[in-house]
Backbone of each chain as ProteinMPNN parsed JSONL, in Angstrom:
{"seq_chain_A": "MRSAIVDHVLDPTALLAEVASADSGASTLFVGTVRRVNDGREVLGIDYSAYTPMAESELAAVVAEAAERFGTAHVVVEHRLGTLALGEASIVIAVSHARRASAMGAQKYVIEQVKARVPIWKREHYADGTREWVDPTRATPAGTPVAGLP", "coords_chain_A": {"N_chain_A": [[16.025, 185.967, 115.705], [18.753, 187.61, 117.454], [22.07, 188.171, 118.908], [24.725, 190.122, 120.188], [27.92, 190.846, 121.351], [29.84, 193.639, 120.991], [32.597, 195.885, 119.717], [32.314, 198.359, 118.483], [30.717, 201.317, 117.415], [27.282, 201.627, 118.052], [24.331, 201.044, 115.957], [21.395, 202.027, 116.12], [18.966, 202.305, 114.31], [19.557, 200.443, 112.472], [19.369, 198.095, 113.742], [16.584, 198.143, 114.361], [15.557, 198.094, 111.82], [16.167, 195.55, 111.176], [14.37, 193.853, 112.691], [12.117, 194.248, 111.64], [8.906, 193.469, 110.228], [6.302, 192.137, 108.143], [4.329, 190.97, 109.609], [4.176, 192.095, 111.988], [2.792, 194.23, 114.418], [3.882, 196.27, 116.033], [6.759, 197.922, 116.903], [9.63, 198.023, 118.974], [12.162, 200.123, 120.365], [14.864, 200.181, 122.246], [17.548, 202.139, 123.652], [20.082, 202.304, 125.456], [22.249, 204.669, 126.949], [25.144, 206.681, 127.885], [25.14, 208.531, 130.824], [25.343, 211.856, 132.263], [25.354, 212.391, 135.01], [25.881, 210.435, 137.808], [24.597, 208.979, 140.74], [25.028, 211.574, 141.802], [27.554, 212.264, 141.163], [29.64, 213.891, 138.73], [29.956, 212.329, 135.471], [32.467, 211.648, 133.065], [32.883, 209.654, 131.159], [32.507, 206.146, 130.337], [34.049, 203.017, 130.921], [33.451, 200.051, 129.439], [33.574, 196.462, 130.093], [33.963, 192.947, 129.922], [33.342, 189.525, 130.597], [33.845, 187.969, 127.995], [33.142, 185.435, 126.494], [31.193, 184.087, 128.135], [29.44, 186.2, 128.455], [28.432, 186.419, 126.007], [27.124, 184.023, 125.662], [25.275, 184.311, 127.708], [23.788, 186.415, 127.11], [22.648, 185.568, 124.759], [21.048, 183.58, 125.704], [19.173, 185.045, 127.056], [17.913, 186.481, 125.247], [16.785, 184.395, 123.602], [15.025, 183.183, 125.749], [13.262, 185.526, 125.943], [12.157, 185.631, 123.594], [10.735, 183.054, 123.655], [8.949, 183.593, 125.764], [7.439, 185.592, 125.05], [6.682, 185.236, 122.786], [7.79, 185.992, 120.075], [10.067, 186.002, 117.259], [11.47, 187.947, 116.555], [13.67, 189.528, 117.908], [16.546, 191.438, 118.818], [19.63, 192.068, 120.02], [22.471, 194.409, 120.814], [25.384, 194.731, 122.537], [27.748, 197.162, 123.536], [31.295, 197.317, 124.137], [34.158, 198.804, 125.56], [35.652, 202.185, 125.61], [33.265, 204.567, 126.252], [31.956, 207.545, 125.42], [29.903, 210.531, 126.794], [26.39, 210.332, 126.31], [26.801, 208.363, 124.161], [25.763, 205.222, 122.751], [25.483, 202.218, 124.759], [23.905, 199.845, 124.971], [21.541, 198.477, 122.625], [18.362, 197.33, 121.973], [16.073, 195.815, 120.016], [12.811, 194.863, 119.206], [10.123, 193.41, 117.643], [6.678, 192.735, 117.228], [3.332, 191.076, 116.865], [1.53, 192.372, 118.51], [1.661, 195.228, 120.676], [1.934, 195.264, 123.521], [3.119, 192.855, 123.838], [5.592, 193.242, 122.631], [6.662, 195.394, 124.12], [6.92, 194.105, 126.515], [8.76, 192.059, 125.992], [10.969, 193.54, 125.293], [11.483, 194.811, 127.81], [11.842, 192.643, 129.508], [14.33, 191.771, 128.59], [16.211, 193.896, 128.954], [16.104, 194.027, 131.756], [16.964, 191.463, 132.509], [19.544, 191.436, 131.364], [20.948, 193.355, 132.865], [20.904, 192.05, 135.381], [22.174, 189.499, 135.039], [24.182, 189.151, 132.835], [27.555, 188.894, 132.337], [28.911, 191.737, 132.336], [30.703, 194.639, 132.899], [31.114, 198.042, 134.365], [33.26, 200.785, 134.458], [33.146, 203.806, 135.764], [34.454, 207.195, 134.736], [35.067, 209.894, 136.442], [34.488, 213.615, 136.882], [36.594, 214.505, 138.761], [38.776, 213.185, 138.283], [38.914, 210.478, 139.324], [38.309, 207.011, 139.148], [35.825, 204.532, 138.941], [34.47, 200.963, 139.767], [31.203, 200.319, 138.815], [28.621, 199.451, 141.127], [25.9, 197.94, 141.314], [24.562, 196.426, 143.327], [25.435, 197.645, 145.674], [24.382, 199.094, 148.556], [24.141, 200.615, 151.338], [26.595, 200.116, 152.819], [30.078, 200.394, 151.956], [30.841, 198.232, 150.133], [31.327, 194.586, 150.808], [32.846, 192.266, 153.27], [35.274, 189.99, 151.717], [34.138, 187.2, 151.443], [32.477, 184.196, 150.743], [29.301, 183.755, 149.05], [26.756, 186.058, 147.732]], "CA_chain_A": [[16.684, 186.648, 116.827], [20.26, 187.641, 117.315], [22.679, 188.855, 120.08], [26.086, 190.212, 119.89], [28.749, 191.811, 122.129], [30.699, 194.376, 120.003], [33.415, 196.835, 120.114], [32.187, 199.413, 117.439], [29.523, 202.411, 117.581], [25.985, 200.812, 117.806], [23.579, 201.625, 114.964], [19.932, 201.687, 116.495], [18.095, 202.202, 113.21], [19.804, 199.225, 111.703], [18.686, 196.957, 114.603], [15.224, 198.345, 114.31], [15.118, 197.623, 110.527], [16.361, 194.067, 111.406], [13.269, 193.141, 113.263], [10.949, 194.705, 111.031], [8.139, 192.227, 109.778], [4.871, 192.548, 107.861], [3.268, 190.359, 110.737], [4.444, 192.778, 113.354], [2.087, 195.281, 114.515], [4.526, 197.001, 116.783], [8.358, 197.623, 117.028], [10.222, 198.944, 119.889], [13.589, 200.149, 120.263], [15.604, 200.668, 123.594], [18.804, 202.59, 123.577], [21.012, 202.735, 126.645], [23.285, 205.578, 126.822], [26.122, 207.146, 129.079], [24.629, 209.903, 131.262], [26.275, 212.759, 132.756], [25.242, 212.342, 136.475], [25.508, 209.171, 138.313], [24.775, 209.18, 142.212], [25.337, 212.947, 142.191], [28.743, 212.59, 140.559], [29.864, 214.078, 137.397], [30.575, 211.298, 134.736], [32.981, 212.039, 131.799], [32.82, 208.499, 130.251], [32.541, 204.78, 130.976], [34.821, 201.845, 130.247], [32.739, 198.688, 129.733], [34.368, 195.36, 129.949], [33.01, 191.687, 129.847], [33.83, 188.124, 130.358], [33.139, 187.918, 126.737], [32.433, 184.187, 125.863], [30.045, 183.959, 128.909], [28.389, 187.326, 128.336], [27.736, 186.076, 124.567], [26.019, 182.956, 125.89], [24.064, 184.599, 128.715], [22.925, 187.398, 126.283], [21.873, 184.676, 123.759], [19.891, 182.802, 126.421], [18.286, 185.972, 127.504], [17.05, 186.685, 124.133], [15.825, 183.154, 123.648], [13.995, 183.45, 126.72], [12.242, 186.643, 125.674], [11.282, 185.054, 122.319], [9.943, 182.103, 123.98], [7.995, 184.006, 126.815], [6.551, 186.813, 124.514], [6.048, 184.672, 121.303], [8.137, 186.599, 118.825], [11.451, 185.573, 116.925], [12.054, 189.451, 116.096], [14.32, 190.24, 119.075], [17.916, 191.64, 118.326], [20.25, 193.006, 120.936], [23.831, 194.528, 120.77], [25.957, 195.523, 123.673], [29.093, 197.659, 123.219], [32.407, 197.247, 125.076], [35.197, 199.852, 125.341], [35.462, 203.502, 126.546], [32.091, 205.321, 125.604], [31.742, 209.148, 125.968], [28.513, 210.856, 127.103], [25.658, 210.151, 125.178], [27.012, 207.314, 123.451], [24.923, 204.014, 123.201], [26.074, 201.045, 125.198], [23.073, 198.845, 124.45], [20.424, 198.726, 121.757], [17.451, 196.246, 121.935], [15.06, 196.207, 119.008], [11.685, 194.005, 119.255], [8.793, 193.545, 116.923], [5.564, 191.66, 117.605], [2.129, 191.489, 116.503], [1.005, 193.338, 119.565], [2.519, 196.121, 121.2], [2.206, 194.803, 124.872], [4.227, 191.934, 124.015], [6.898, 193.836, 122.127], [7.287, 196.115, 125.114], [7.321, 193.05, 127.596], [9.895, 191.504, 125.808], [12.067, 194.31, 125.51], [11.833, 195.084, 129.373], [12.52, 191.426, 130.083], [15.731, 191.603, 128.047], [16.979, 194.802, 129.773], [16.144, 193.698, 133.203], [17.82, 190.271, 132.676], [20.929, 191.926, 131.173], [21.218, 194.093, 134.245], [20.852, 191.161, 136.516], [23.054, 188.431, 134.981], [25.152, 189.228, 131.723], [28.691, 189.341, 132.987], [29.493, 192.898, 131.79], [31.032, 195.678, 133.976], [31.373, 199.301, 133.853], [34.041, 201.752, 135.383], [32.939, 205.209, 135.426], [35.415, 208.193, 134.919], [34.357, 211.166, 137.061], [35.207, 214.953, 136.71], [37.501, 214.765, 139.623], [39.878, 212.395, 137.939], [38.76, 209.145, 139.904], [37.482, 205.935, 138.247], [35.221, 203.525, 139.947], [33.441, 200.222, 139.145], [29.806, 200.613, 139.262], [28.248, 198.033, 141.949], [24.439, 198.122, 141.58], [24.22, 195.857, 144.599], [25.859, 198.338, 146.859], [23.3, 199.924, 149.267], [24.554, 201.655, 152.273], [27.883, 200.04, 153.203], [31.003, 200.499, 150.718], [31.235, 196.832, 149.797], [31.292, 193.729, 151.978], [34.091, 191.62, 153.36], [35.587, 189.006, 150.833], [33.589, 185.814, 151.871], [31.203, 183.599, 150.445], [28.382, 184.209, 147.876], [25.675, 186.994, 148.313]], "C_chain_A": [[18.188, 186.452, 116.685], [20.805, 188.512, 118.499], [23.989, 189.045, 119.755], [26.699, 191.161, 120.9], [29.877, 192.461, 121.206], [31.684, 195.419, 120.402], [33.404, 198.127, 119.142], [30.771, 200.197, 117.984], [28.197, 201.451, 117.159], [25.185, 201.746, 116.868], [21.997, 201.203, 115.281], [19.027, 201.404, 115.392], [18.453, 200.861, 112.49], [19.076, 198.009, 112.578], [17.065, 197.102, 114.469], [14.6, 197.904, 112.814], [15.438, 195.983, 110.421], [15.141, 193.287, 111.784], [12.007, 193.465, 112.544], [10.203, 193.455, 110.243], [6.783, 192.76, 109.409], [3.841, 191.995, 108.783], [3.497, 191.106, 111.992], [3.387, 194.057, 113.254], [2.671, 196.638, 115.38], [6.087, 196.851, 116.918], [8.644, 198.545, 118.108], [11.564, 198.991, 119.963], [14.015, 200.922, 121.59], [16.944, 200.926, 123.273], [19.269, 203.001, 124.944], [21.993, 203.594, 126.48], [24.071, 206.11, 128.028], [25.52, 208.349, 129.554], [25.618, 210.739, 132.072], [26.554, 212.785, 134.282], [24.899, 210.952, 136.98], [25.644, 209.184, 139.997], [25.379, 210.484, 142.696], [26.748, 213.234, 141.897], [28.902, 212.808, 139.246], [30.699, 213.086, 136.592], [31.114, 211.916, 133.395], [32.836, 210.816, 130.776], [32.778, 207.2, 131.047], [33.223, 203.677, 130.239], [33.8, 200.488, 130.519], [33.545, 197.492, 129.25], [33.524, 194.067, 130.2], [33.882, 190.723, 130.064], [33.039, 187.568, 129.033], [32.368, 186.598, 126.389], [31.159, 183.876, 126.778], [28.944, 185.088, 128.667], [27.552, 187.134, 126.905], [26.753, 184.997, 124.96], [24.93, 183.203, 126.744], [23.189, 185.507, 127.815], [22.092, 186.572, 125.299], [20.831, 183.953, 124.347], [18.943, 183.746, 126.852], [17.319, 186.275, 126.303], [16.148, 185.566, 123.609], [14.748, 182.885, 124.522], [12.902, 184.267, 126.414], [11.304, 186.055, 124.525], [10.261, 184.101, 122.667], [8.682, 182.733, 124.78], [7.105, 184.922, 126.061], [6.089, 186.369, 123.113], [6.457, 185.448, 120.179], [9.692, 186.173, 118.409], [12.15, 186.817, 116.611], [12.615, 190.145, 117.402], [15.944, 190.316, 118.713], [18.53, 192.62, 119.556], [21.799, 193.13, 120.719], [24.363, 195.279, 122.048], [27.378, 195.85, 123.38], [30.032, 197.49, 124.399], [33.387, 198.349, 124.779], [35.043, 201.046, 126.013], [34.332, 204.195, 125.504], [32.084, 206.668, 126.341], [30.194, 209.312, 126.26], [27.792, 210.787, 126.055], [25.654, 209.023, 124.178], [26.15, 206.05, 123.805], [25.677, 202.885, 123.626], [25.318, 199.733, 124.855], [21.89, 199.204, 123.556], [19.614, 197.28, 121.695], [16.29, 196.664, 121.127], [14.045, 194.746, 119.112], [10.678, 194.234, 118.303], [7.913, 192.366, 117.314], [4.246, 192.045, 117.057], [1.575, 192.458, 117.164], [2.002, 194.033, 120.283], [2.979, 195.729, 122.784], [3.215, 193.821, 124.777], [5.485, 192.333, 123.587], [7.591, 194.597, 123.214], [7.49, 195.29, 126.354], [8.513, 192.395, 127.253], [11.186, 192.223, 125.979], [12.472, 194.707, 126.939], [12.517, 193.824, 129.77], [14.059, 191.412, 129.669], [16.7, 192.635, 128.795], [17.326, 194.459, 131.074], [17.129, 192.615, 133.448], [19.396, 190.606, 132.242], [21.651, 192.34, 132.424], [21.567, 192.981, 135.355], [21.984, 190.104, 136.33], [24.099, 188.245, 133.902], [26.395, 189.72, 132.406], [29.393, 190.499, 132.157], [29.634, 193.961, 132.983], [31.285, 196.877, 133.451], [32.12, 200.214, 134.824], [33.889, 203.064, 134.818], [34.24, 206.208, 135.605], [34.801, 209.311, 135.504], [35.391, 212.421, 136.689], [36.405, 215.008, 137.583], [38.689, 213.91, 139.473], [39.768, 210.939, 138.537], [37.948, 208.308, 138.868], [37.036, 204.952, 139.302], [34.353, 202.453, 139.334], [32.172, 200.348, 139.81], [29.298, 199.191, 139.979], [26.914, 198.309, 142.295], [24.037, 197.248, 142.974], [24.618, 196.567, 145.874], [24.919, 199.214, 147.336], [23.988, 200.984, 149.973], [26.142, 201.446, 152.466], [29.03, 200.205, 151.871], [31.646, 199.102, 150.542], [31.15, 195.934, 151.281], [32.579, 192.866, 151.946], [34.173, 190.484, 152.21], [35.298, 187.631, 151.602], [32.46, 185.457, 151.435], [30.443, 184.196, 149.234], [27.473, 185.13, 148.58], [24.742, 186.207, 148.958]], "O_chain_A": [[18.774, 185.554, 116.081], [20.138, 189.416, 119.001], [24.515, 188.195, 119.037], [26.087, 192.162, 121.27], [30.759, 191.743, 120.735], [31.551, 195.847, 121.549], [34.401, 198.843, 119.049], [29.965, 199.731, 118.788], [28.139, 200.72, 116.17], [25.289, 202.971, 116.919], [21.466, 200.217, 114.771], [18.335, 200.386, 115.427], [17.543, 200.244, 111.936], [18.344, 197.153, 112.081], [16.378, 196.081, 114.487], [13.457, 197.477, 112.645], [14.894, 195.299, 109.555], [14.896, 192.196, 111.269], [10.936, 192.954, 112.873], [10.868, 192.568, 109.707], [6.173, 193.596, 110.077], [2.683, 192.411, 108.8], [2.979, 190.692, 113.03], [3.205, 194.727, 112.237], [2.119, 197.738, 115.416], [6.602, 195.739, 117.031], [8.087, 199.635, 118.234], [12.215, 197.992, 119.657], [13.599, 202.032, 121.919], [17.575, 200.07, 122.654], [18.817, 204.011, 125.484], [22.814, 203.183, 125.66], [23.591, 205.945, 129.15], [25.353, 209.251, 128.734], [26.656, 210.23, 132.495], [27.636, 213.095, 134.78], [23.858, 210.37, 136.673], [26.75, 209.391, 140.498], [26.068, 210.581, 143.712], [27.226, 214.301, 142.282], [28.368, 212.011, 138.475], [31.892, 212.918, 136.841], [30.376, 212.597, 132.683], [32.674, 211.077, 129.584], [32.987, 207.176, 132.26], [32.98, 203.45, 129.054], [33.49, 200.051, 131.628], [34.116, 197.5, 128.16], [32.401, 194.197, 130.686], [35.077, 190.876, 129.814], [31.979, 186.943, 129.0], [31.183, 186.608, 126.054], [30.143, 183.442, 126.234], [27.736, 184.851, 128.693], [26.409, 187.532, 126.681], [25.587, 185.096, 124.577], [23.863, 182.592, 126.693], [21.968, 185.352, 127.787], [20.928, 186.892, 125.056], [19.812, 183.671, 123.717], [17.809, 183.311, 127.053], [16.095, 186.299, 126.432], [14.986, 185.748, 123.246], [13.676, 182.419, 124.135], [11.74, 183.886, 126.557], [10.073, 186.014, 124.522], [9.125, 184.153, 122.197], [7.533, 182.414, 124.474], [5.951, 185.017, 126.478], [5.286, 186.995, 122.421], [5.632, 185.644, 119.286], [10.492, 186.028, 119.334], [13.363, 186.786, 116.405], [12.103, 191.157, 117.881], [16.531, 189.295, 118.352], [18.015, 193.671, 119.938], [22.432, 192.105, 120.464], [23.823, 196.29, 122.498], [28.161, 194.972, 123.018], [29.592, 197.521, 125.548], [33.368, 198.797, 123.633], [34.323, 201.049, 127.011], [34.474, 204.328, 124.288], [32.182, 206.842, 127.556], [29.37, 208.428, 126.024], [28.232, 211.075, 124.942], [24.681, 208.764, 123.469], [25.841, 205.82, 124.974], [26.574, 202.518, 122.867], [25.909, 198.707, 124.518], [21.287, 200.251, 123.792], [20.199, 196.238, 121.398], [15.602, 197.646, 121.408], [14.586, 193.641, 119.089], [10.353, 195.412, 118.154], [8.33, 191.259, 117.652], [4.017, 193.225, 116.791], [1.11, 193.422, 116.556], [3.101, 193.527, 120.509], [4.132, 195.859, 123.197], [4.167, 193.867, 125.557], [6.48, 191.831, 124.111], [8.814, 194.565, 123.344], [8.214, 195.753, 127.235], [9.32, 192.14, 128.147], [12.192, 191.811, 126.556], [13.651, 194.91, 127.23], [13.626, 193.856, 130.302], [14.911, 191.034, 130.473], [17.812, 192.286, 129.192], [18.462, 194.516, 131.545], [17.98, 192.681, 134.335], [20.337, 190.033, 132.792], [22.665, 191.83, 132.902], [22.509, 193.148, 136.129], [22.692, 189.807, 137.292], [24.867, 187.286, 133.984], [26.387, 190.799, 132.997], [30.328, 190.248, 131.396], [28.789, 194.085, 133.869], [31.638, 196.99, 132.277], [31.643, 200.403, 135.943], [34.326, 203.442, 133.731], [35.003, 206.019, 136.553], [33.816, 209.703, 134.878], [36.573, 212.365, 136.349], [37.345, 215.632, 137.091], [39.542, 213.855, 140.359], [40.656, 210.173, 138.162], [37.173, 208.731, 138.01], [37.684, 204.619, 140.294], [33.54, 202.791, 138.473], [32.003, 200.458, 141.024], [29.519, 198.074, 139.511], [26.641, 198.835, 143.374], [23.047, 197.637, 143.594], [24.228, 196.19, 146.979], [24.574, 200.136, 146.596], [24.371, 202.031, 149.451], [26.915, 202.392, 152.315], [28.549, 200.088, 150.744], [32.834, 198.891, 150.787], [30.982, 196.359, 152.424], [33.271, 192.716, 150.939], [33.095, 190.07, 151.783], [36.158, 187.071, 152.282], [31.45, 186.142, 151.6], [30.963, 185.052, 148.517], [27.349, 185.093, 149.804], [23.772, 186.725, 149.509]]}, "seq_chain_B": "MAVTVLLFASWADAFGPRVELDLPAGSRVQDVLDSLAARAAGRTLPAPMVAVNQRYARPETPVAASDEVAIIPPVAGG", "coords_chain_B": {"N_chain_B": [[45.43, 169.797, 143.395], [45.946, 172.188, 140.713], [44.061, 175.089, 140.129], [42.817, 177.146, 137.903], [41.642, 180.541, 138.053], [39.71, 182.744, 136.806], [39.494, 186.541, 137.005], [37.561, 189.598, 137.354], [36.891, 192.94, 136.719], [36.59, 194.792, 139.75], [37.513, 192.691, 141.307], [39.667, 191.703, 139.656], [41.481, 193.996, 139.738], [42.233, 193.594, 142.204], [43.404, 191.305, 142.542], [44.551, 190.676, 140.001], [44.093, 189.453, 136.462], [44.115, 186.742, 136.483], [44.53, 183.938, 138.367], [46.35, 181.167, 139.853], [45.278, 178.48, 141.871], [45.995, 176.418, 144.313], [44.388, 173.669, 145.262], [42.845, 171.011, 147.339], [41.9, 167.748, 146.047], [38.578, 167.345, 145.169], [37.508, 169.763, 145.889], [35.135, 172.495, 146.253], [33.178, 175.224, 144.903], [32.984, 177.026, 147.118], [35.216, 176.625, 148.385], [37.282, 177.743, 146.493], [36.404, 180.298, 146.931], [36.937, 180.804, 149.567], [39.834, 180.554, 149.549], [40.839, 182.593, 148.158], [39.754, 184.655, 149.554], [41.523, 184.368, 151.837], [43.762, 185.291, 150.662], [43.194, 188.041, 150.664], [43.935, 189.964, 152.37], [42.582, 191.776, 154.08], [41.275, 193.51, 152.298], [38.324, 195.12, 151.098], [36.033, 193.866, 149.143], [33.359, 193.481, 146.78], [30.725, 191.078, 147.311], [30.835, 188.221, 145.258], [29.519, 186.461, 142.391], [29.997, 183.088, 141.194], [31.279, 181.439, 138.437], [31.291, 178.47, 136.708], [32.932, 176.735, 134.03], [31.727, 178.823, 132.492], [29.067, 178.987, 133.424], [26.798, 180.091, 135.836], [27.445, 178.949, 139.045], [26.892, 177.155, 142.108], [27.762, 177.35, 145.749], [28.184, 174.902, 146.765], [29.032, 173.465, 144.368], [31.073, 171.228, 142.591], [34.638, 171.393, 141.831], [36.889, 170.926, 139.481], [40.25, 170.333, 138.206], [40.407, 170.952, 135.513], [38.482, 172.683, 134.994], [37.072, 175.893, 133.879], [37.124, 178.557, 135.984], [35.478, 181.347, 137.205], [35.416, 184.388, 138.735], [32.754, 186.442, 139.453], [32.055, 189.701, 139.896], [29.554, 191.994, 141.18], [27.42, 192.441, 138.411], [27.061, 195.052, 135.807], [26.008, 195.687, 133.242], [24.41, 197.087, 130.348]], "CA_chain_B": [[45.29, 170.208, 142.012], [45.787, 173.564, 140.269], [42.974, 175.498, 139.462], [42.883, 178.597, 137.16], [40.527, 181.329, 138.244], [39.553, 184.246, 136.056], [38.772, 187.635, 137.709], [37.056, 190.822, 136.504], [36.46, 194.301, 137.401], [37.239, 195.081, 141.143], [38.406, 191.536, 141.635], [40.966, 191.841, 138.868], [42.11, 194.942, 140.235], [42.721, 193.179, 143.533], [44.246, 189.822, 142.381], [45.139, 190.245, 138.711], [42.802, 188.777, 135.743], [44.014, 185.224, 136.496], [45.351, 183.389, 139.527], [46.4, 179.776, 139.925], [45.14, 178.248, 143.215], [46.435, 174.871, 144.685], [43.366, 173.173, 146.051], [42.792, 169.613, 147.492], [40.877, 167.29, 145.001], [37.208, 167.348, 145.796], [37.305, 171.085, 146.254], [34.031, 173.133, 145.634], [33.197, 176.671, 144.553], [33.228, 177.717, 148.254], [36.723, 176.623, 148.613], [37.877, 178.643, 145.734], [36.174, 181.798, 147.589], [37.954, 180.889, 150.808], [41.151, 180.6, 149.354], [40.845, 183.937, 147.649], [39.657, 185.588, 150.904], [42.602, 184.338, 152.668], [44.658, 186.189, 150.252], [42.559, 189.276, 150.468], [44.424, 190.732, 153.301], [41.831, 192.861, 154.531], [40.747, 194.256, 151.278], [37.084, 194.824, 150.862], [35.523, 193.734, 147.86], [31.897, 193.135, 146.622], [30.379, 189.581, 147.221], [30.609, 187.941, 143.759], [29.016, 185.154, 141.976], [31.104, 182.29, 140.585], [30.855, 180.619, 137.361], [32.217, 177.154, 136.263], [32.747, 176.495, 132.729], [30.909, 179.821, 131.962], [27.683, 178.874, 133.854], [26.759, 180.288, 137.211], [27.529, 177.921, 139.935], [26.642, 177.366, 143.577], [28.905, 177.187, 146.623], [28.539, 173.377, 146.739], [29.393, 172.967, 143.01], [32.599, 170.681, 142.748], [35.472, 172.14, 140.911], [37.99, 170.096, 138.866], [41.553, 171.101, 137.62], [40.257, 171.359, 134.07], [37.225, 173.623, 134.924], [37.311, 177.316, 133.942], [36.296, 178.973, 137.124], [35.565, 182.721, 137.089], [34.769, 185.175, 139.65], [31.922, 187.424, 138.662], [31.52, 190.535, 140.631], [28.129, 192.411, 140.496], [27.257, 193.079, 136.995], [26.531, 196.324, 135.574], [25.637, 195.91, 131.776], [23.174, 197.908, 129.876]], "C_chain_B": [[45.434, 171.813, 141.872], [44.785, 173.874, 139.618], [43.034, 176.992, 139.053], [41.647, 179.281, 137.454], [40.598, 182.507, 137.53], [38.908, 185.313, 136.956], [38.491, 188.671, 136.934], [36.796, 191.854, 137.257], [37.201, 194.476, 138.676], [38.061, 194.012, 141.572], [39.538, 191.362, 140.897], [41.807, 192.842, 139.139], [42.958, 194.516, 141.51], [43.749, 192.171, 143.405], [44.827, 189.76, 141.105], [43.925, 189.478, 137.938], [42.779, 187.451, 135.886], [44.9, 184.777, 137.766], [45.204, 181.78, 139.441], [46.195, 179.364, 141.455], [45.376, 176.882, 143.329], [45.201, 174.4, 145.766], [43.317, 171.765, 146.124], [41.781, 169.215, 146.398], [39.647, 167.148, 145.753], [36.756, 168.822, 146.211], [36.03, 171.454, 145.626], [34.198, 174.697, 145.478], [33.459, 177.537, 145.92], [34.494, 177.772, 148.691], [37.549, 177.56, 147.909], [37.613, 180.217, 146.427], [37.087, 181.729, 148.935], [39.322, 181.223, 150.5], [41.709, 181.993, 148.93], [40.67, 184.955, 148.848], [40.896, 185.509, 151.703], [43.878, 184.98, 152.109], [44.384, 187.674, 150.118], [43.284, 190.281, 151.347], [43.924, 191.936, 153.617], [41.12, 193.712, 153.707], [39.292, 194.116, 151.228], [36.51, 194.944, 149.491], [34.012, 193.094, 147.774], [31.657, 191.921, 146.548], [30.208, 189.241, 145.581], [29.965, 186.695, 143.488], [30.195, 184.249, 141.406], [30.475, 181.401, 139.347], [31.907, 179.523, 136.995], [31.858, 176.955, 134.893], [31.597, 177.447, 132.024], [29.181, 179.684, 132.252], [27.66, 179.128, 135.387], [26.659, 178.949, 137.999], [27.152, 178.165, 141.423], [27.684, 177.142, 144.469], [29.314, 175.841, 146.692], [28.998, 172.854, 145.258], [30.85, 172.378, 143.017], [33.395, 171.458, 141.616], [36.583, 171.303, 140.661], [39.222, 170.963, 138.196], [41.288, 171.67, 136.161], [39.229, 172.361, 133.879], [37.849, 175.229, 134.52], [36.364, 178.049, 134.94], [36.553, 180.466, 137.061], [34.75, 183.337, 138.159], [33.943, 186.502, 139.08], [31.407, 188.528, 139.695], [30.191, 191.056, 140.156], [28.146, 193.001, 139.122], [26.715, 194.216, 136.757], [26.347, 196.774, 133.893], [24.579, 196.844, 131.658], [23.471, 199.338, 129.834]], "O_chain_B": [[45.094, 172.586, 142.768], [44.427, 173.224, 138.635], [43.281, 177.894, 139.853], [40.59, 178.721, 137.162], [41.564, 183.258, 137.667], [37.895, 185.041, 137.601], [39.068, 188.783, 135.852], [36.476, 191.711, 138.437], [38.421, 194.307, 138.67], [39.145, 194.209, 142.121], [40.491, 190.842, 141.477], [42.977, 192.665, 138.8], [44.071, 194.956, 141.799], [44.798, 192.174, 144.049], [45.635, 188.848, 140.927], [42.975, 188.977, 138.54], [41.775, 186.813, 135.571], [45.946, 185.369, 138.03], [44.185, 181.21, 139.051], [46.934, 179.904, 142.279], [44.959, 176.142, 142.439], [45.167, 174.783, 146.935], [43.685, 171.143, 145.128], [40.988, 170.008, 145.889], [39.694, 166.838, 146.944], [35.703, 168.996, 146.824], [35.71, 170.895, 144.577], [35.192, 175.31, 145.867], [34.063, 178.607, 145.857], [34.945, 178.744, 149.296], [38.439, 178.17, 148.501], [38.458, 181.112, 146.433], [37.875, 182.63, 149.222], [39.927, 182.093, 151.126], [42.802, 182.437, 149.28], [41.402, 185.932, 149.012], [41.32, 186.536, 152.234], [44.871, 185.202, 152.802], [45.171, 188.445, 149.569], [43.213, 191.464, 151.014], [44.542, 192.996, 153.517], [40.399, 194.588, 154.184], [38.893, 192.955, 151.314], [36.524, 195.98, 148.825], [33.585, 192.309, 148.621], [32.322, 191.35, 145.683], [29.537, 189.935, 144.816], [29.877, 185.869, 144.397], [31.293, 184.764, 141.192], [29.391, 180.818, 139.364], [33.127, 179.69, 136.995], [30.683, 176.979, 134.527], [30.76, 177.032, 131.222], [28.282, 180.128, 131.537], [28.391, 178.483, 136.139], [25.924, 178.021, 137.661], [27.118, 179.308, 141.879], [28.686, 176.669, 143.932], [30.5, 175.51, 146.691], [29.325, 171.67, 145.179], [31.763, 173.079, 143.453], [32.855, 172.034, 140.672], [37.258, 170.942, 141.625], [39.085, 172.102, 137.75], [41.855, 172.668, 135.717], [39.052, 172.88, 132.777], [38.967, 175.607, 134.869], [35.145, 178.148, 134.803], [37.702, 180.87, 136.885], [33.627, 182.942, 138.472], [34.449, 187.392, 138.396], [30.378, 188.279, 140.323], [29.698, 190.749, 139.071], [28.851, 193.961, 138.81], [25.787, 194.529, 137.503], [26.511, 197.904, 133.431], [23.947, 197.329, 132.596], [22.604, 200.138, 129.482]]}, "name": "protein", "num_of_chains": 2, "seq": "MRSAIVDHVLDPTALLAEVASADSGASTLFVGTVRRVNDGREVLGIDYSAYTPMAESELAAVVAEAAERFGTAHVVVEHRLGTLALGEASIVIAVSHARRASAMGAQKYVIEQVKARVPIWKREHYADGTREWVDPTRATPAGTPVAGLPMAVTVLLFASWADAFGPRVELDLPAGSRVQDVLDSLAARAAGRTLPAPMVAVNQRYARPETPVAASDEVAIIPPVAGG"}
């Protein structure tokens, strides 16, 4: 298993090759990409940034948990930082396992945990010239007052 | 004691990427948040998590001068 926070273009097929094993009956490849429309606004690109040392340790912990829970050491993840254009990959997750259900389960576990707890942020650039930090916790109000923890 | 706090994303925009807080000995994570809120001057920011020495911490977690305290706004990786 391996995880990395990188600042270069991701190569999904390289990660897929990295998890290949004669003992595996299934390989999964997840590629997260920058999409054109978010919440009805036209997106031109995204800046990804991180609290890098903690992002590295949290991502490594997530991968170790997935390997333990689903029973495969063949889990590899890379997350890219910097300015990404439409269609570019921000994250690649490759898993292989003897059985497909476990391969898919491990992959889903990794992406959901990354979104929940790895300290990485994205600021979208919109067609109207504005830029905004994406806040997945924001439902209806435009933020909450600065006080206490959630 | 002087505590260095790292900030990211919207919180870094508001306060800068690093602030020094002068807190009483025995302070906790909640005291760090209260101190920052006092400087917020009415600005609205998303409720953050806090990490101490690169691990998520609770409001009651103690903070020492040598700790690396980080304000973690809602994460959006992937």
